[in-house]
N, C-alpha and C positions, 0 to 999 in steps of 0.2 A: 613469446618474448619473456625473458627473465627480467622482472621489474627491479627498479632501484630499491624499493622497499614495499612491504605490505604487512597488514596487521596479522597477528597470530590469534585467531578467534575460531570458536567452534561450538560444540554441543554444550560445554559447560556454561558459556556465556548465554546461550539461548535458554538453558534451564534456569539461570538466575533471573532472567527477565520475567519468566512465567508468573511467579507469585506477585510481582508488581502489577502485571496485567489483571490478575484475578482480584487484587485489592481495589482496583479502580482509581488508585491514587498515583497517577502517572507523573505529576509535577514534583516540585521539591517537597520532600517529606522525610520520614524516619530513615529511609535507606541512604539518603544523602548524609545524614548525621553519622550513620554507620561508616560510610566511606571516609568522612572527615576524620573520624576516630582511627580508622585503619591507616590513613596517611600519617597521622600524628605518631602512631605506634611504630610505623615503618621507619620514620625519620628519627625518632627518639630525641634526645637532647634534654638538658636541664636548664631552666624550667621547661616543662612540656609546652611545645609550641601551640599557638592558636592556629587553627586551620579553617579556611573558608573555601568551600567548593563553588566554582562558577562554571559558566557554560563553555568558555574557551580560554586558552592561555593568553590570548590578546586582551580579553576583557579583564583577566586577572591583573595584568600590568596596568591597564587603564584605571581600574578601580583603586589600585594602590596609589597611583599618582594623584587621583582625585582626593583620596583620604588624606594625603599629605598636604593638600591645598595648593598643588602646583597649578599655576595660572599664567595668563598672558604676561610676557615680560620676563618670566623665569627662563633659566637654561637647564637642560638636562643633557649630560654627556653620555654618548653611546658609541660603540664601534660602528663603522659603516658596513663592515662585512657581517651582516645579519639579515634575517628575513625582514622585509619592509614593515612588518607589524610592530617591531621595536621602535621604529621612527613614527609610525602612524599614531601610536598611543600618546606620544609626546605632543605632536602637533594637534591632536584632538583636544588637548587641554588648553591650547593657545600658546603653549611654551615653545621655545626654540630648541631643536636638537643641535648639539655640538658634536661633530664627528671626530672620533679619536682614532689614532693609529693602532695597529695590532702587532703582535710578535710574529715573526716570519715562520718560526718552527712549531708554534702551537696554534696560531690564528686567534688567540685570545687577546684581550685588551692590553695594550702596552702601558704599564704604570708610569713610566717616565713621561710619555706623551699625555697621559691622563692629567698629571700634575700641571702640565703646561696649559691644558684646556680650562682649568678652574678659574672662574672670575667671581666677583661679588654677587653676580646674578645666578650662580649655580645653585640649584635647589636639590638636585638628585643626580646620582651616577647609576647607570644601568650596565653593569658588566654582563656579557653573554658567555655562559659556559659552553663554548663551541664544541660540538661533537660529544658533549658530556664531560670534557676535560675541565676540571675546576680552574678558574682564574686564580691569580695570586691574591687571594682574599685577605691575607694578613696585611699586606701592603695597602690594598685598596681601602679596607676598613679603617686603618690607621690614618691614611690621608684624608678620608672623609671626616673622621672625628676631629682631626686637627682643624678642619675648615667648616665644621658644623653643617655637614651635608649628609643626607640620608642615602643609603645604598639599597637599590632594588635589584636583586639578582634575577636576571632572565635565565631561569633554569629549565627552559622548555626542553632542552636536550639532556638534562642532567639528573633526573630522578634516579636514585640509587648510587650516585657517585659520592665519594668521600674525599674530604680535604683534611690531611693530617689526622685521620681516624674519626673525623666527625662528618656525618652525612650532610650533604648540601641541603639547606633548609633547617638545620638544627642549630644554627648560630647566625650571627649577623642581624641586619635590620628587618628586611622584608625579602621574601623569596617567592617567585612565581613559577609554577609548573604548567605544562601543557599535556593534555591527554587525548590529542587528536589521533586519527587512525594509525599513524606511523611512528608515534613516539615510543619511549621505552615501555610504557603501558598505555592502553587506550581505554577510554570510556565511550568510544564512538566519536564523541566530541566532549571536551571538558577542560577544565583547568582548576588551579587552586592557588590561593594566596596564603603564605605562611608568615606569621609575625609573632614576636614576643611582646609587642606593645599593646596593652589592653585597650587604650583609647583608640588606637588605630584599628584594632580588631573590631571594636564595637561600631566604629564608623563604617568599615567595610561590610559588616553584616547588614547594616541598614541600607547602604548604597546598593548592595547586591539585589535588593528587591524594592526599588523605587523609593528609598528613603523612609520606609515605613518603620515605626518604632518597635513593634513587637510581633509582627507577623511571622518571622522566622521561627520563634519558639513554639507557636501554635502548629506550624507546619511540620516541625520535627516530631510532633505527636500525631501527625496525620489529621489535624483539625484546622479549621479556618476561624480566624478572629474577625468578627464583623464590626468590631469597634477598635479603631486604631488612629494614630496620628502620623503625619508626615513631617519630619523635622529637619531634613536636609535633601539636597539634590541626590537623586538615585537613578538607577538604571534597571533594565530587565535582564540581569546577568546571572540569575541563579541556575544551578544544575538541577536536572530532573532525576527522579528515582530510577528511571530506565537507565540513564547513563551511569548512575552510581552503582547499580547492580552489576553492570559490565565491569566497572572498575574494581569492585571487590574481588571478582574472580581473577582479574589481571594481576592484582597485587600479589596474590598467592603464586602466580606463575612467573613472577618477575625473575627470580634467581635462575630458573632453568632457561628462560628465554634469553636472558642476558649472557649466560654461559655459552650458549650456542653461538651468539653473535661474536663474542670474544674469540672463541675457537676459530671461527672463520676468518676474523680479522688477523689473528696471529698467523694463520696459514697464508693469507695474502702477503703479510709482511715478509715471511720467509722466502716466498717466491719472487716478490717484486724488489727486494733489497739488492738483488744481483742484476737488475736491468738498468743499464746505464742511463736510459732516457727518463727514468722515474726517480722521484725523491720522496722518501717517507716523512710524514709528520712525526714530531716527538710525542710518543704516547706511552704512558705507564698504565698497564692494564689492571693492576691490582686495585681493588676497591673502586672500579670504574663501572658506571652505568653507561654503556656505549650506545650512542645513537646511530651514527653513520660511519662508513668507511670512506675517507677522503685521502687522495694521493695527489702529489704535484707532478704534472707532466711538463718536462722541460721544453719540449717543442712539439708542434703538431697536435695540440690537445683537441682541437675541433675536428681534425681529420680522424683522430682516434675515436671520437664519439660516433662519427658517421660509420666507421668500420665496425664498431661494436654493434650498432643498430642493425647493420646488414647481416650480422651473425646471430641476431636474435637476443642481444644483450642490451638492457637499458643502462643508461648512465645519466648523470645530471651535474649541475653546477650549483653548489650551495655556498655562497649566494652571489647574485649580482649586487655589488656594493650600492648601498642606498644613495650615496651622493652621485651616482650615475643617472638616477631617475630625474626626469624633467622637473617634477614638483620640488625636489630636494636640492637642486643645483644652487638655488638662491641662499641656502643655509650654509654653504661651504665657506669655511673661514681660513683653513690652511690646506695645502696639498697633502695627499696621503699616498706617497709613492710606494710604500710596502703593500698597502691594501690593493692598489692598482696592479702591482706586479703579481701578487698572489692570485688575484682574480683571473689573470690570463693563464694560470697554470693548474688551478685546482679542478679535480674531477671526482665525482661521487660514484662509487661502484656498488653493485647490488650487495645488500646485507640485510637479512631479516631472519627471525628465529626458525621459520619453516623452510629455509633454503636448504636444498639437498646437497649431498656430496657431489652428485653428478653436475648440478648447476654451478657449484663452486669450481669444480674442475674445468668446466667449459669457460668460465670467466678467465681463469688463470691461463688456460691454453691459448685463448684468443688474444689476451694481453701479450703473452710471450711471442705469439706469431706476428703481431703488429710490429714489434721491436726486433724482429729477425731472430728470435730465439726458438729453437726446435723443442 
């Protein structure tokens, strides 16, 4: 079976873990600091961003909301077409998610509908850079500033993507990345919060490890401080040296991995543009950190999935809209016709750095065959 995605890992990552094992310092330590510095250098920007590495992309967003003081009675605007984690971190704070419509050709948040969703209770906006395609951040940030709202970018898909020449994470309020096994780089599991606000940064650093006031700085030196204070609500969200060591290798491999994915995606585009039953999403590949390849199937999407599976080809749907889930139906405020329509059409096809030409050709061949193309 050709999977939808898989990590590109091997001997280099194994070698990077070895000195961590030999040191005996497996938890958060100096390697985590190295990884944070590497992410900051990769993103760039002026002034240099504060980076806090955590154990998942989900906890990155949760800790950002917590540091902002988002609480019961507040509202946070999110698109419904996202992984459920984006909504779960909102409800975990006690706040209410407000579901926003998306653009049909990019699947990113619709700024016009976003403006309609803002109320006096809105505390934050979480735009999702879907597939790695940057949202309309100029408009989103301006709208947020006009209404005294903080923007937390869900950039789980978007490490390496740029917006008007600036890397995602190098501007704006707060940006959260994911480094799970299938993201643009992986740490095995991991995430990061990026901010330019010193007070927010200091709070996130404490919250990452149980609200402790100075333990982070000792651990960065591979030491433990046996005297400390706890000054705010915190969580067990820190990254380990093991995960950070993997991430350090992956950052160096990003460009080659991303180039391979874009080459495959462009090949797909060339082949699928001429199939009447398919519709391409609007994608600018320059300065893009590409996460997945998603296409719209005008009819018989589910039948196509079954056909591909029979031919040994995996496919998926990213994502089931959050407002379709039982738990979140009570949060629905307005209908989302574009989201509902898109959900019935989208299909994720195999795309990963180690995908071979033979595997790519098979996907193309069977897609053409299903639609009656020789």
